[in-house]
DRENVEXVO-660155 format. One record per residue: x, y negated, z of N, C-alpha, C in turn; residue number from 1. Coordinates in steps of 0.1 Angstrom, whole numbers, plus 5000, padded with zeros to 4 digits. Layout:
# DRENVEXVO-660155
@n_X: X	n_Y: Y	n_Z: Z	ca_X: X	ca_Y: Y	ca_Z: Z	c_X: X	c_Y: Y	c_Z: Z	numi: NUM
...
***
This chain:
# DRENVEXVO-660155
@n_X: 7540	n_Y: 2345	n_Z: 5041	ca_X: 7539	ca_Y: 2350	ca_Z: 5027	c_X: 7524	c_Y: 2348	c_Z: 5022	numi: 1
@n_X: 7522	n_Y: 2352	n_Z: 5010	ca_X: 7509	ca_Y: 2350	ca_Z: 5004	c_X: 7497	c_Y: 2357	c_Z: 5011	numi: 2
@n_X: 7500	n_Y: 2369	n_Z: 5017	ca_X: 7490	ca_Y: 2376	ca_Z: 5024	c_X: 7483	c_Y: 2368	c_Z: 5035	numi: 3
@n_X: 7490	n_Y: 2360	n_Z: 5042	ca_X: 7485	ca_Y: 2351	ca_Z: 5052	c_X: 7473	c_Y: 2342	c_Z: 5047	numi: 4
@n_X: 7475	n_Y: 2338	n_Z: 5035	ca_X: 7464	ca_Y: 2329	ca_Z: 5030	c_X: 7451	c_Y: 2337	c_Z: 5029	numi: 5
@n_X: 7451	n_Y: 2349	n_Z: 5026	ca_X: 7439	ca_Y: 2358	ca_Z: 5025	c_X: 7434	c_Y: 2361	c_Z: 5038	numi: 6
@n_X: 7443	n_Y: 2364	n_Z: 5048	ca_X: 7438	ca_Y: 2369	ca_Z: 5061	c_X: 7431	c_Y: 2358	c_Z: 5068	numi: 7
@n_X: 7434	n_Y: 2345	n_Z: 5065	ca_X: 7429	ca_Y: 2334	ca_Z: 5073	c_X: 7416	c_Y: 2328	c_Z: 5067	numi: 8
@n_X: 7410	n_Y: 2334	n_Z: 5058	ca_X: 7397	ca_Y: 2329	ca_Z: 5052	c_X: 7386	c_Y: 2339	c_Z: 5054	numi: 9
@n_X: 7374	n_Y: 2335	n_Z: 5053	ca_X: 7363	ca_Y: 2344	ca_Z: 5055	c_X: 7361	c_Y: 2352	c_Z: 5042	numi: 10
@n_X: 7354	n_Y: 2363	n_Z: 5043	ca_X: 7351	ca_Y: 2372	ca_Z: 5032	c_X: 7343	c_Y: 2364	c_Z: 5021	numi: 11
@n_X: 7335	n_Y: 2355	n_Z: 5024	ca_X: 7327	ca_Y: 2347	ca_Z: 5014	c_X: 7337	c_Y: 2339	c_Z: 5005	numi: 12
@n_X: 7348	n_Y: 2336	n_Z: 5010	ca_X: 7358	ca_Y: 2328	ca_Z: 5002	c_X: 7367	c_Y: 2336	c_Z: 4993	numi: 13
@n_X: 7366	n_Y: 2349	n_Z: 4992	ca_X: 7375	ca_Y: 2358	ca_Z: 4985	c_X: 7367	c_Y: 2366	c_Z: 4975	numi: 14
@n_X: 7373	n_Y: 2367	n_Z: 4963	ca_X: 7368	ca_Y: 2377	ca_Z: 4953	c_X: 7378	c_Y: 2388	c_Z: 4953	numi: 15
@n_X: 7374	n_Y: 2400	n_Z: 4956	ca_X: 7383	ca_Y: 2412	ca_Z: 4957	c_X: 7381	c_Y: 2421	c_Z: 4945	numi: 16
@n_X: 7391	n_Y: 2424	n_Z: 4938	ca_X: 7391	ca_Y: 2433	ca_Z: 4927	c_X: 7389	c_Y: 2427	c_Z: 4913	numi: 17
@n_X: 7391	n_Y: 2435	n_Z: 4903	ca_X: 7390	ca_Y: 2430	ca_Z: 4889	c_X: 7377	c_Y: 2424	c_Z: 4886	numi: 18
@n_X: 7366	n_Y: 2432	n_Z: 4889	ca_X: 7352	ca_Y: 2427	ca_Z: 4885	c_X: 7348	c_Y: 2414	c_Z: 4892	numi: 19
@n_X: 7350	n_Y: 2413	n_Z: 4905	ca_X: 7346	ca_Y: 2401	ca_Z: 4912	c_X: 7355	c_Y: 2389	c_Z: 4908	numi: 20
@n_X: 7368	n_Y: 2391	n_Z: 4906	ca_X: 7377	ca_Y: 2381	ca_Z: 4902	c_X: 7373	c_Y: 2376	c_Z: 4888	numi: 21
@n_X: 7371	n_Y: 2385	n_Z: 4879	ca_X: 7367	ca_Y: 2381	ca_Z: 4865	c_X: 7354	c_Y: 2373	c_Z: 4865	numi: 22
@n_X: 7345	n_Y: 2377	n_Z: 4873	ca_X: 7332	ca_Y: 2370	ca_Z: 4873	c_X: 7334	c_Y: 2356	c_Z: 4879	numi: 23
@n_X: 7342	n_Y: 2355	n_Z: 4889	ca_X: 7345	ca_Y: 2342	ca_Z: 4895	c_X: 7352	c_Y: 2333	c_Z: 4885	numi: 24
@n_X: 7361	n_Y: 2339	n_Z: 4877	ca_X: 7369	ca_Y: 2331	ca_Z: 4867	c_X: 7359	c_Y: 2326	c_Z: 4856	numi: 25
@n_X: 7350	n_Y: 2334	n_Z: 4852	ca_X: 7340	ca_Y: 2330	ca_Z: 4842	c_X: 7332	c_Y: 2318	c_Z: 4847	numi: 26
@n_X: 7329	n_Y: 2318	n_Z: 4860	ca_X: 7321	ca_Y: 2307	ca_Z: 4866	c_X: 7329	c_Y: 2295	c_Z: 4870	numi: 27
@n_X: 7342	n_Y: 2296	n_Z: 4868	ca_X: 7351	ca_Y: 2285	ca_Z: 4872	c_X: 7351	c_Y: 2282	c_Z: 4887	numi: 28
@n_X: 7351	n_Y: 2292	n_Z: 4895	ca_X: 7350	ca_Y: 2291	ca_Z: 4909	c_X: 7363	c_Y: 2295	c_Z: 4916	numi: 29
@n_X: 7374	n_Y: 2297	n_Z: 4909	ca_X: 7387	ca_Y: 2303	ca_Z: 4914	c_X: 7397	c_Y: 2292	c_Z: 4916	numi: 30
@n_X: 7403	n_Y: 2292	n_Z: 4928	ca_X: 7414	ca_Y: 2282	ca_Z: 4930	c_X: 7428	c_Y: 2288	c_Z: 4930	numi: 31
@n_X: 7429	n_Y: 2301	n_Z: 4933	ca_X: 7442	ca_Y: 2308	ca_Z: 4933	c_X: 7439	c_Y: 2323	c_Z: 4931	numi: 32
@n_X: 7448	n_Y: 2329	n_Z: 4923	ca_X: 7447	ca_Y: 2344	ca_Z: 4921	c_X: 7459	c_Y: 2351	c_Z: 4926	numi: 33
@n_X: 7457	n_Y: 2362	n_Z: 4932	ca_X: 7468	ca_Y: 2371	ca_Z: 4937	c_X: 7468	c_Y: 2383	c_Z: 4928	numi: 34
@n_X: 7479	n_Y: 2387	n_Z: 4923	ca_X: 7481	ca_Y: 2399	ca_Z: 4914	c_X: 7491	c_Y: 2408	c_Z: 4921	numi: 35
@n_X: 7488	n_Y: 2420	n_Z: 4923	ca_X: 7497	ca_Y: 2430	ca_Z: 4929	c_X: 7508	c_Y: 2434	c_Z: 4918	numi: 36
@n_X: 7520	n_Y: 2434	n_Z: 4922	ca_X: 7531	ca_Y: 2437	ca_Z: 4913	c_X: 7531	c_Y: 2452	c_Z: 4908	numi: 37
@n_X: 7526	n_Y: 2460	n_Z: 4917	ca_X: 7525	ca_Y: 2475	ca_Z: 4914	c_X: 7513	c_Y: 2479	c_Z: 4907	numi: 38
@n_X: 7504	n_Y: 2470	n_Z: 4903	ca_X: 7492	ca_Y: 2473	ca_Z: 4895	c_X: 7495	c_Y: 2475	c_Z: 4881	numi: 39
@n_X: 7487	n_Y: 2482	n_Z: 4874	ca_X: 7490	ca_Y: 2485	ca_Z: 4859	c_X: 7488	c_Y: 2472	c_Z: 4852	numi: 40
@n_X: 7497	n_Y: 2469	n_Z: 4843	ca_X: 7496	ca_Y: 2457	ca_Z: 4835	c_X: 7484	c_Y: 2456	c_Z: 4826	numi: 41
@n_X: 7479	n_Y: 2468	n_Z: 4821	ca_X: 7467	ca_Y: 2468	ca_Z: 4812	c_X: 7455	c_Y: 2464	c_Z: 4820	numi: 42
@n_X: 7455	n_Y: 2465	n_Z: 4833	ca_X: 7444	ca_Y: 2461	ca_Z: 4842	c_X: 7444	c_Y: 2446	c_Z: 4845	numi: 43
@n_X: 7456	n_Y: 2442	n_Z: 4848	ca_X: 7458	ca_Y: 2428	ca_Z: 4853	c_X: 7459	c_Y: 2418	c_Z: 4842	numi: 44
@n_X: 7463	n_Y: 2422	n_Z: 4830	ca_X: 7466	ca_Y: 2413	ca_Z: 4819	c_X: 7454	c_Y: 2404	c_Z: 4816	numi: 45
@n_X: 7442	n_Y: 2408	n_Z: 4815	ca_X: 7431	ca_Y: 2399	ca_Z: 4812	c_X: 7429	c_Y: 2388	c_Z: 4822	numi: 46
@n_X: 7431	n_Y: 2392	n_Z: 4835	ca_X: 7430	ca_Y: 2382	ca_Z: 4846	c_X: 7441	c_Y: 2372	c_Z: 4844	numi: 47
@n_X: 7453	n_Y: 2377	n_Z: 4842	ca_X: 7465	ca_Y: 2368	ca_Z: 4841	c_X: 7463	c_Y: 2358	c_Z: 4829	numi: 48
@n_X: 7458	n_Y: 2363	n_Z: 4818	ca_X: 7455	ca_Y: 2355	ca_Z: 4806	c_X: 7445	c_Y: 2344	c_Z: 4809	numi: 49
@n_X: 7434	n_Y: 2348	n_Z: 4816	ca_X: 7424	ca_Y: 2338	ca_Z: 4819	c_X: 7429	c_Y: 2327	c_Z: 4828	numi: 50
@n_X: 7438	n_Y: 2331	n_Z: 4838	ca_X: 7444	ca_Y: 2321	ca_Z: 4847	c_X: 7453	c_Y: 2311	c_Z: 4840	numi: 51
@n_X: 7460	n_Y: 2316	n_Z: 4830	ca_X: 7469	ca_Y: 2308	ca_Z: 4822	c_X: 7461	c_Y: 2298	c_Z: 4814	numi: 52
@n_X: 7450	n_Y: 2303	n_Z: 4808	ca_X: 7442	ca_Y: 2295	ca_Z: 4799	c_X: 7435	c_Y: 2284	c_Z: 4808	numi: 53
@n_X: 7431	n_Y: 2287	n_Z: 4820	ca_X: 7424	ca_Y: 2278	ca_Z: 4828	c_X: 7433	c_Y: 2270	c_Z: 4838	numi: 54
@n_X: 7446	n_Y: 2272	n_Z: 4837	ca_X: 7455	ca_Y: 2265	ca_Z: 4845	c_X: 7453	c_Y: 2268	c_Z: 4860	numi: 55
@n_X: 7450	n_Y: 2281	n_Z: 4863	ca_X: 7448	ca_Y: 2285	ca_Z: 4877	c_X: 7461	c_Y: 2291	c_Z: 4882	numi: 56
@n_X: 7466	n_Y: 2287	n_Z: 4894	ca_X: 7479	ca_Y: 2293	ca_Z: 4899	c_X: 7477	c_Y: 2308	c_Z: 4902	numi: 57
@n_X: 7488	n_Y: 2315	n_Z: 4900	ca_X: 7489	ca_Y: 2329	ca_Z: 4902	c_X: 7500	c_Y: 2332	c_Z: 4912	numi: 58
@n_X: 7497	n_Y: 2340	n_Z: 4922	ca_X: 7508	ca_Y: 2344	ca_Z: 4932	c_X: 7509	c_Y: 2359	c_Z: 4930	numi: 59
@n_X: 7521	n_Y: 2364	n_Z: 4927	ca_X: 7524	ca_Y: 2378	ca_Z: 4926	c_X: 7528	c_Y: 2383	c_Z: 4940	numi: 60
@n_X: 7521	n_Y: 2394	n_Z: 4944	ca_X: 7524	ca_Y: 2400	ca_Z: 4957	c_X: 7529	c_Y: 2414	c_Z: 4954	numi: 61
@n_X: 7536	n_Y: 2420	n_Z: 4963	ca_X: 7543	ca_Y: 2432	ca_Z: 4961	c_X: 7535	c_Y: 2445	c_Z: 4961	numi: 62
@n_X: 7523	n_Y: 2446	n_Z: 4967	ca_X: 7517	ca_Y: 2458	ca_Z: 4969	c_X: 7502	c_Y: 2457	c_Z: 4968	numi: 63
@n_X: 7496	n_Y: 2467	n_Z: 4961	ca_X: 7481	ca_Y: 2468	ca_Z: 4960	c_X: 7475	c_Y: 2471	c_Z: 4974	numi: 64
@n_X: 7482	n_Y: 2480	n_Z: 4981	ca_X: 7478	ca_Y: 2485	ca_Z: 4994	c_X: 7477	c_Y: 2473	c_Z: 5004	numi: 65
@n_X: 7488	n_Y: 2465	n_Z: 5004	ca_X: 7488	ca_Y: 2454	ca_Z: 5013	c_X: 7479	c_Y: 2443	c_Z: 5009	numi: 66
@n_X: 7477	n_Y: 2441	n_Z: 4996	ca_X: 7467	ca_Y: 2431	ca_Z: 4992	c_X: 7453	c_Y: 2435	c_Z: 4996	numi: 67
@n_X: 7450	n_Y: 2448	n_Z: 4994	ca_X: 7437	ca_Y: 2453	ca_Z: 4999	c_X: 7435	c_Y: 2451	c_Z: 5014	numi: 68
@n_X: 7445	n_Y: 2454	n_Z: 5022	ca_X: 7444	ca_Y: 2452	ca_Z: 5036	c_X: 7442	c_Y: 2437	c_Z: 5040	numi: 69
@n_X: 7449	n_Y: 2428	n_Z: 5033	ca_X: 7448	ca_Y: 2414	ca_Z: 5035	c_X: 7434	c_Y: 2409	c_Z: 5032	numi: 70
@n_X: 7427	n_Y: 2416	n_Z: 5023	ca_X: 7414	ca_Y: 2412	ca_Z: 5019	c_X: 7403	c_Y: 2418	c_Z: 5028	numi: 71
@n_X: 7408	n_Y: 2427	n_Z: 5037	ca_X: 7399	ca_Y: 2433	ca_Z: 5046	c_X: 7392	c_Y: 2446	c_Z: 5042	numi: 72
@n_X: 7398	n_Y: 2453	n_Z: 5032	ca_X: 7393	ca_Y: 2465	ca_Z: 5027	c_X: 7403	c_Y: 2476	c_Z: 5030	numi: 73
@n_X: 7399	n_Y: 2489	n_Z: 5030	ca_X: 7408	ca_Y: 2500	ca_Z: 5034	c_X: 7415	c_Y: 2506	c_Z: 5022	numi: 74
@n_X: 7412	n_Y: 2502	n_Z: 5010	ca_X: 7418	ca_Y: 2507	ca_Z: 4998	c_X: 7426	c_Y: 2495	c_Z: 4991	numi: 75
@n_X: 7435	n_Y: 2499	n_Z: 4982	ca_X: 7443	ca_Y: 2489	ca_Z: 4976	c_X: 7435	c_Y: 2481	c_Z: 4965	numi: 76
@n_X: 7439	n_Y: 2469	n_Z: 4961	ca_X: 7433	ca_Y: 2462	ca_Z: 4950	c_X: 7444	c_Y: 2456	c_Z: 4942	numi: 77
@n_X: 7441	n_Y: 2455	n_Z: 4929	ca_X: 7451	ca_Y: 2450	ca_Z: 4919	c_X: 7451	c_Y: 2435	c_Z: 4919	numi: 78
@n_X: 7439	n_Y: 2429	n_Z: 4921	ca_X: 7438	ca_Y: 2414	ca_Z: 4920	c_X: 7428	c_Y: 2409	c_Z: 4931	numi: 79
@n_X: 7430	n_Y: 2397	n_Z: 4935	ca_X: 7420	ca_Y: 2390	ca_Z: 4944	c_X: 7421	c_Y: 2376	c_Z: 4941	numi: 80
@n_X: 7411	n_Y: 2368	n_Z: 4945	ca_X: 7411	ca_Y: 2354	ca_Z: 4943	c_X: 7405	c_Y: 2346	c_Z: 4955	numi: 81
@n_X: 7411	n_Y: 2335	n_Z: 4957	ca_X: 7405	ca_Y: 2325	ca_Z: 4967	c_X: 7396	c_Y: 2317	c_Z: 4959	numi: 82
@n_X: 7384	n_Y: 2316	n_Z: 4964	ca_X: 7373	ca_Y: 2308	ca_Z: 4957	c_X: 7373	c_Y: 2294	c_Z: 4961	numi: 83
@n_X: 7370	n_Y: 2285	n_Z: 4952	ca_X: 7368	ca_Y: 2271	ca_Z: 4955	c_X: 7354	c_Y: 2269	c_Z: 4960	numi: 84
@n_X: 7353	n_Y: 2259	n_Z: 4969	ca_X: 7339	ca_Y: 2256	ca_Z: 4975	c_X: 7332	c_Y: 2246	c_Z: 4966	numi: 85
***
């Protein structure tokens, strides 16, 4: 599943959370975005919109908690991104 993609990369290659992901999107450094299905739409909507505008693929995952764990943090996160090199 999608979580494996995050577990198999180094921390340097991941943007975790809304702020880091938004910053990476502005700099055109994102290759793939993960959005947790249980996150509030008002929080994830701007990221989703940016991805659509920039033609960046989005993978919806089921849980903020599991997404956070896959990123190597102990709290949940609404969005994360794999960065391009």
